[in-house]
C-alpha positions as CSV (number, residue, x, y, z in Angstrom):
1,M,17.1,-5.1,20.6
2,S,15.8,-6.0,17.1
3,H,13.2,-3.9,15.3
4,C,10.3,-5.5,13.5
5,I,10.0,-4.1,10.0
6,A,6.5,-3.7,8.5
7,R,6.4,-3.9,4.7
8,V,3.9,-1.3,3.5
9,L,2.2,-0.8,0.2
10,I,0.1,2.2,-0.9
11,V,-2.8,1.5,-3.2
12,D,-4.0,5.0,-4.1
13,D,-4.5,6.9,-7.4
14,S,-3.7,10.3,-5.9
15,E,0.0,11.3,-6.5
16,I,-0.3,14.0,-3.9
17,I,-1.6,11.7,-1.2
18,G,0.9,9.1,-2.1
19,E,3.8,11.5,-1.9
20,R,2.7,12.7,1.5
21,L,2.3,9.2,2.8
22,K,5.7,8.2,1.4
23,E,7.3,11.2,3.1
24,F,5.7,10.2,6.4
25,L,6.4,6.5,6.1
26,N,10.1,7.0,5.1
27,Q,10.6,8.7,8.5
28,C,9.6,5.5,10.3
29,E,12.5,3.2,11.1
30,T,10.2,0.2,11.4
31,V,8.6,0.6,7.9
32,E,9.8,-0.7,4.6
33,L,7.9,1.1,1.9
34,I,7.3,-1.4,-1.0
35,G,5.8,1.3,-3.3
36,Q,2.6,2.7,-4.6
37,T,0.1,1.3,-7.2
38,Y,-2.5,3.5,-8.8
39,N,-5.4,1.1,-9.5
40,I,-7.0,-2.1,-8.3
41,D,-5.3,-4.4,-10.8
42,E,-1.8,-3.1,-10.1
43,G,-2.5,-3.3,-6.4
44,R,-3.7,-6.9,-6.7
45,I,-0.5,-7.9,-8.6
46,K,1.8,-6.1,-6.2
47,I,0.1,-7.6,-3.1
48,E,0.4,-11.1,-4.6
49,A,4.1,-10.6,-5.5
50,E,5.3,-8.7,-2.4
51,H,3.0,-9.9,0.5
52,P,3.0,-6.6,2.4
53,E,2.0,-6.6,6.1
54,I,0.2,-3.3,5.7
55,V,-1.8,-2.0,2.8
56,I,-2.9,1.6,2.8
57,L,-5.9,1.3,0.5
58,D,-8.0,4.0,-1.2
59,I,-11.7,2.9,-1.5
60,G,-12.4,5.1,-4.5
61,I,-9.8,4.0,-7.0
62,P,-9.8,3.2,-10.8
63,G,-10.8,-0.4,-11.5
64,G,-13.4,-0.6,-8.7
65,S,-13.8,0.0,-5.0
66,G,-10.8,-0.8,-2.8
67,I,-13.3,-2.4,-0.4
68,F,-13.6,-5.3,-2.8
69,L,-9.8,-5.9,-2.5
70,I,-9.9,-6.4,1.3
71,P,-11.1,-10.0,1.2
72,E,-8.3,-10.8,-1.2
73,I,-5.7,-9.2,1.0
74,K,-6.8,-11.2,4.0
């Protein structure tokens, strides 16, 4: 039986929240954690380069609202 691996990126400026999310996601066998970016511009660059299946996105982040990044992710 093969497992589907979901590539996940965290876009959040909070180191505390990022660390907790990383701890949780690292326990999931079907998740490959790509990393964490700390502002909209870093997130945009990482998304374009890595093409994650899942983006955990903070809506209140340096560089603008994460909500404006959603259409670009789609």
